[in-house]
N, C-alpha and C positions, 0 to 999 in steps of 0.2 A: 747310935750315930754311924752312918756308913763311912767307909774310908774316903770316898769322894767328898763327903761333907767335912771331914777333918781337913782335907787338902784345901777346900774352899775357904774355910775359916782361917787356916794358916796363911793363905795368900792375902786375905783381907787384912789380917792383923800385921803381917810383916812386909807385904809387898813382894814376897819371894815365893816362887813355885818350886816344884821338884828339881828342875834343872838348875835353878839359881842356888838351891841348897847343895846340890852336887858340886857346883863350882866353888862355893864357899868352903865346903869341907875339903876340897882339894887344896885351896889356898891355905887352910889351917893345918894341912898335912895329916888330916884324919883319913884321907882317902886318896886313891889314884884313879883317875878317869871316872870319878863319881861313885866308886865302890869302896867301902871301908876296908882299911888295912886289917888283917886278921887280929892284930894285937890291940886294936881300939875297942874298948868296951862300951856298952850301952850307956853306962853312967857318965862317961866322959861327954858323949854327945848330948845327953839330956842336960847336963850341967851347962854346957856351952849354949844350947838353945834357950834354956831358962834364963841364963844370965844376959845374953846378948839380944834376945828377941822377946823375952817375957812370955814365952810359951809355957803352958801347963804341962804336966807330966804326960798325959795322953797324947797331946798334939806333938810333943817332942818325940815320943815313941813312934808316932806315925812317920816323922821325918827319918828317924833311925831305921825304920823298916824299909824305906826307900833306899837309903844309903847302903843298907846291908844286902839289898837285892831281894828281900822277902816279898815286897810289894812294889808296884809301879803306878804311874799316873792312871792306868786303866783298871786298877784293882777296885773291887767293890767292897 
């Protein structure tokens, strides 16, 4: 599955795109200006996304990659 397909599925399931997840992570104090704070671990983000949005591990890791700055909306 391409990264774009992951993002499409996430948007369909949650109604949130990359920018919305950046904003939500800022609100939860996981990030500043949409980028994760260095002390925030992947497991914290995965647990949040699984619990609040019902995402599976792979989809949660895709959001983590965006928040970490590893990938963006244009990544393949």
